[in-house]
N, C-alpha and C positions, 0 to 999 in steps of 0.2 A: 382654509389655508392655516398653515403651521402658525403657532403664536410664540412670540419671543417673550421669555419670562425674565424678569429683572430682579436684582437684589433689592428687597424692600427696606423702609427705614424701620429698624427693629427696636430703637429706643431714642431718647433724646440724646443729642451730642455724638451718637454713633455715626461715622462717616465711612466705615469700611468693615469688612469681615473676613475672616480666614476660613477658607473651605477645608472641613475635617473629614466628611466622607459623603460619598453619593449612596443613597439607599435605594435607588431604582437604577437599573443598567438601560444603556441604549437599546431600544427596540422593545422594551417591557411596557406592558400596559399600566396605567397609572389611574387612580381614581380621584375625584375632586376631593380636597382636604386630605389626602394621603400624604404623609411626610415622604419627602423625595431627596432631600439633601440636608446635612447638618452643617451649621455655620457657627463660628466662634467670633464674637465681637469683643471689644474692650470691656463689655459689661456682662454679657450673658452668653450662653451656648444654647442655641435653639435649633429644632428640626422644623424647617419650613414646609408648610402645606402646599400642595399643588392647588393653583386657583382654578384648573379646568380637569375635566377627564380626558384622557386619550392615550397617545403613545409617546413616550419620551424619544424624540427624534435626535437630539444633540445635547452632549454636555459641553458648554462653551468655556467652562473653567476646570481646572484640575485640582486634585487635593493638595493643599498646602499653598494655593494661590491666595494673594491678599487681593480682595475686590472691593472697588468703591461702591457706595450705596448708588442705586438705580443703573448699575452696569448690567448688561445681559449675562445671564448665567446658564440658560437652558432654552431649548426649543421643543414645544409639545405640539404634536399634531392632534386636533380635537377629536373627540369620539365620533366614529362613523366616516372620517375622512379617509380617503385613498392615499395611502403613504407608500405605495409600491414603487412609485417613481421617484420618490423624494430620497435624497441621500441621507444615509445614517452614519453619523460620525461618532467615533470613539474618542476618549479623552486624548489619546495618543496623536490624534489626527487634528486636534483643535488649532494647532499653531498656524494651520493654513487657512482657517476660516476668515472671512472678510467680515468684520464687525461693523455694524451700522453706524452712520456718521452721528455726532452729538445732535441734539434737537436744537432748535434756535436758541441764541443767546438771551440771557434775561438781564436787566440792568442790575449792577452790583449794588447791594445794600452794604450797610456798614459791616466791615469785617469783624466777626464775633471771636475769632480765635479758638473756635470750638475744638479743633483737632488737638490742641495742647491740653486738653481736660476732659476727665471723665465725667464731669458733673455739670457742665454748662449746657444751657438751652441750645438747642439747634434747629435751625428753620430749614426752609426748602433748599435742596442743594443747588448750587449755581452750575449752570450748563456752560462750558467753556471750550474754545477750540484748543486742541492739544498741539504741542510743537511738531512741525513736520521734520525737523532735524534738531538733534541735540548735539552740542559742542561743550566740551568740558572747560569751565572757566579758568583763565590762566592770566598771569601778570601782562603778558604780551597784548592779550584782548583788551584788558583794561586800558593799556596804554595807547592803543589805537582806536579806543572807543567803540570796538566792535561789540554788538548786543547778541546775547543768547535770545533765541525765539522762545520767550517765556509765555506761559499761559496767560491770556488777557481777556477782560471782559469787552463789552461793545464800545466802552468809552476809551479803551487803550490803556487802562491801568493793570499793571501787574497784580494778580491774585496772591495776597499773602496775609498772614495773620498780623494783627496789630503788633504783637512783641517782635516779630521778625523785621517790621518796618522800623520800629524803634531801634532795634540793634543795629540795623544796617546804617541808620543815621548816626548813631553813636560812633561806629567804626569807619564813618565817612565813605560807605560804599554805596554804589549804585544797585538799588534793589532789582532793577532791570536786568542785570548781568548775572543774577543768581538762578540757577535751576532749581525748581520746586520739586520736592519728592511726595508732597501730600496729595490727597485725592483732588483729581481734575488739575494737577499741576500746581496746586496751591503751595506757596513757599513757606516753610517752617523755620523755626529758630535754628534748628540743626543744620539746615541748608545755608543760612547765612554765615553760620560758624564754620562749616566746612570750606565754603568758598572763601572766607577771609583767610583760612589756613592756607588755601592753594595759591594765594598770592606771595607767600613767603615760604622760603626752605624751612623744614621742620627745626632745624638747628638754631634759626635766627631768632626763635621765640615767638610768642603769641602776639596779635594785634593788641594794642593798648586797650585795656578794660576787659579783656576776656581771656581766659586761661586756654593754653593749648591742650587738645586732647592727649590722653596718655598714649603713648605708643608701646603696645604690648608686643613682646618678643618672646618666643619659646626658648627656654635654656637649651643649649646644645646638648643633643643626645637624648632629649626627652620628647621629641616630636611624636613618637608612636604611642606615648602615654597620655595624650590629650585628645579630647574630642570637642568639636564645636557644634553649637546648636544656634540656628537663627533667633534672634530676639523677636518673637511673634506672640500674638494672641494676648492672654491676661498679663504675662511678664512684660510685654512690650508697652502695654497701657498703662501698668504700674510705673514703668520707667518714665514715660512721658508726663505722667501726673506729678511725679516726685520732682522732675525737672522744672515743671511749671511752677510748683510750689516754691521751690528754691530760688528761682530767678524772678518771680513776680509777686513775692510777698516780703514784707520786712518783718521776718519771724522772730518773736520775742517770747521768752518764757517766764512764767511765774509758778511757784511751787508752793503749796500748803499742805496742811494735814487736818484731818477730821477724826474725831472721836465718835466711832460707830457703835459703841457699846449698845445703846438703846435700840438702834437698828437691828443689830444682831439678834437681840432678845425678841424683838417683834416679828422678824421674819421667822424664827424658831416657833412662835406661837401659831402663825398663819400657815406655814408649809404643809402640815398635816391635812388641814381642810381643802387645800387647793390640790395636793396630790391624790385625793379622792377623785377629782374630776380630771385627772391626767395632766395637770398643769404644774410644771416645775417653776417654783418661785426663786428667782435669782435676785441679786441686789439691783440689777439693772433697772427694773421698773420704778423703784424708789429713785434712783440717780436721775433717771429721766425726768420725773416729776420735779425734782428739786433743780434741776437745770432750767427747765421750762419756766418754773416760778422766778428764778433768778434773771433769766432773760427778759421777762416782763418789767423788772425793775431797772434793768441795764441793757436797753435795746441796741446800743452800739455793738454788742457781741452777736446780734442777730441780722448782720448786715453783710453785704458784698460790695465789691468795688468794680464797676463796668469799665474795663480798662480802654475799651474803644471810645465810649462816649465821655470818660472821665467823670462818672457820676457815682455818687454812693447810693446803693440801693437798699432802703430799709424795708424789712419784712414784716408783716403782721400775721405770719403763719409760723408754725413751729414744727419742722420736719426735722426728725433726728436721724442724721446718719450713724450707721452702727458697724464699725470695722469688724470683719469676720475673716479669720484665718482660714483658708482652704488648701487643698493639695495643689490647686492651680495658681494660688497666690492670694494676696489680700484683696477682697471685695468689700464694698460699702453700701449695702442695702439701705433703704430708708424707711423709717417708721413714720408716716404721714400723721399730721395733726395730732401729735403727742398730747397737746393741751385739752384735748376734747376727749381723752381717753382714761379710764380708770387704772389703778394699779394692776387689778386682775386682767383688764383688757390688754395692757401692754405686756403683761407676763405671757399671756397666750400668743400674742402677735410676735414677741421677741423670740420665743421658742420656736414658732412656725417659720419665720424668716431665717433664723440661724440654721435650721435643718436644711431648707431649700438651698441656702448658700453652699452648704458642704457637700451637697450632692449635685451641684451645678444646675439646678432647675429653677433659678430665679426668673420671674417674669420681667419683661422690660419695664413694667409699670413700677416695679420694686427699686429701680435704679435711678439715681439722679434726683435732683430738686431738694437737696438737703439745705436747711438753713444754718445748722450747727452739727458738728460730729462729735462722737465719743469712740475712744478705742480703749479696750479693756485689756491692757498690758498685764494686769495682776494675775490674769488667768494662767499665765505661764511663769509667773513668780518674780518679775522685775520690781526693783524697789520703787524707782520712779524713772521718768524718761523725758524726752524732748519731741512730742508728736509732731508728724508733718501735717501742716494744714491742708484740707481738702478743698483746694481752690475750687469756686470762689468764695467758699465760707470765709468768715472773718476770724474764726477760732475752732480750735479742737480741744477737747479735755481728755486727758490720759487718766484712766480710773487703775489703780495699782492694788497690790495684794494687801489684804487685810492681816495685820500681825498683832498679837499681843505684846504690848510694850509697858513699861512702868512709867506712869506719869504722876505729876502732883496735882491734886484736886483743889477745889475752892477751899477746902478746910485744911490745907497745907499737909494733906496726907499723901503718901506714895501708895498708889494703886495700879492694879493691872487693868489696862483698857484695851479695847479693840481698835487699833489706829490705822488709818489709810492715808497715803499721800495722794494729792491731785496735782497732775501737771497740766497747766493751761498754755497751750501755744496760741498766740494771737498775732495778727497783722497790725503792727504799730501804726500804719497809716489810718487805720480805721478805729483803734482802741487805744486809749491811753493807758500807761501803766497802772495809775492810781485806780481808774475804773475797772481794769482787769482783776486788781486785788480785791476790790469791794465786790465784784461779782463772785469770786471764789469764797470770800467770807459769807455772802449770802447763800450759795450752795451749801457750804458747810453748816450754817444755822438751820437749814431746812433737813439736812441729814442727821443732825444730832437731835432734832425733834420730829421724829418719823411719823408721830401721830398726825401732825399737821398735813403730811403727804396724803394719808389716808382720807382725812376729812375733806381736804380740797380736791379730791379726785372727781 
């Protein structure tokens, strides 16, 4: 009997994927573990291996489709099975396919808000009944107390991320009137926003406490000189992450500077020895070690805030998120257990991970689970910046360009030193300003005495 193949969970917090290409055509034979479809998620791009051998009988999704995790994507007739009487469908014919009903519903657990974040843990997907009819919300519907048939669990509670529920309460809206656009009909913040806007004319202004979306209009006569591209894949994931960071952290900035003259000299001495083994020694391994040491002294910087349960999560592990710019956009792979690795081991892993990120070959295990993040703005020349926090991390440190500048030393002499700005963005709900400043000072102390970083490795 033909087997239905579903989109698997590819990484923590991944709830959907965009179909990039089919690698096997309908009617072609396929071997077990042979890649047959390429999928891009908000974290990684992967080629999925076939779980069985046989013949690809149907492609249930098309290139460009956004598919929720656990949704059917293909039908494969197992090896040796007679498929002569079975219909073979092409992508163009899939609109007419009858997809199976969802499995039995499961009791709803606490909403985790995972679809707002690239980096939050994600559990088993909830199975829900989808609406049988969709009506656009309007002021008239609100006044007559008519309800949209929203996705619900078995207890009759609308599926929504906590942030969306909170926004609905703040705007005095009924969450049950909002049509969800997330996986399985889950209501997102943008859905509440759009519904609120639908209740008032655009010219009348936004609901209290929330800005109106910008209305874009093409200048007259320039229509042919514009192109539009759907916000999908990595860019959509980045957009959602930045929106979540902006809305659900109280972001504050502190900036300091470090004299890295001693570190510059130490690195120059060590570089030739490591290059013999093919290892490129950057400043990042030293910075990682300095930050880990400071996190142990100031643990509030190594926390997260569980919005759903209103709990502060203190972490006893040190997983460093490392922002890497790629052609597809910014990704943040994670160097796990940085406290347990030497400077040399960190240098090797950083080099490997950065290369995998740039060619789009990061494994799901490399994504998510950071406890603190670092972004190296200095590599492209910025003096200093205000980094966006990778929620749910409590903080992120921006590393900037090392520049020779005149300073006054302890002997009141003007000397040339290798100076670098550090920009620490932190969530003021979790970290006090004084503690953030002391944390920066400890990072600087470690960087200005780099021998300690090597000895403590």
